[in-house]
C-alpha positions, 0 to 999 in steps of 0.5 A: 502063536494062538493069540497072534493067529487069532489077532491076525484073523480078526484084523483081516476081517475088520480091515475088510469090513472097514474098507468095504463100508468106507467105500460104500459110504463115500459112494453113497455121499459122492455119486448120485444114484445110477450116475456113471463116472468113467475112470478108465474110458468104458473099461472101468466105471464107478456107478451107484446102484442099490442091490436088493437081491443077491449076486447080480440082483438074483432074488430081488423079486422074492417076498420079504420073508424069503429075502430075509431068510435067504439073504440075512439069516442063512448068510449069518449062520454060514458066516458064524460057522465059517468063523468058528471053523477058522478059529478051531482048525489050527491046521489051516495054512496061511493062504486059506486063513487069509481066504476065509478071513476075506470071505468073512469080512466081505460077507459081514460088510454086505450083511450089514448093508442088508440089515441097515439099508435093506439093500447092498450098495454096488458101484464097480463095473469092469468091461474089458470087452468080449467075455470079460464083463462084470456085473456091478459089484463092491469091495465086499464082493471082491473080498469074497471072490478073492477069498474063494480064489485063495482057498481054491489055490491053497487047496490045489497047492496042498494037493500037489504037496501030498 
């Protein structure tokens, strides 16, 4: 079971990285910078932007050394810690395992971009009117967010069972 579990985790992480990087590669090569392509009217738009900061561009104005610490070094340390935790803690339920694997894969995808390009390619925008309007994001961001939701869901589900 241990071998299958580890293979499951590694497969999810790698699949996430591949989906993220292939989507960003396609966007960089097929969508001009700042071009808007309406997929579903104004509700779902694909665009091509480079984010040199963190979530919603936060920190993009930081000096390079601070950016390297906060947006490269620190996330690498956190991701390595989470990866070690996931492989060591055999009591994690499947939902949590998937959640952590999504976070790790998405995190690696964005760190790879930062390391290689100095920024992260974002391209998805959703505006359903009213309060539901996203910033521009990518597959890695979606993976990290979905992973966090799954971990929270698993946590509440496990609390109910106690």
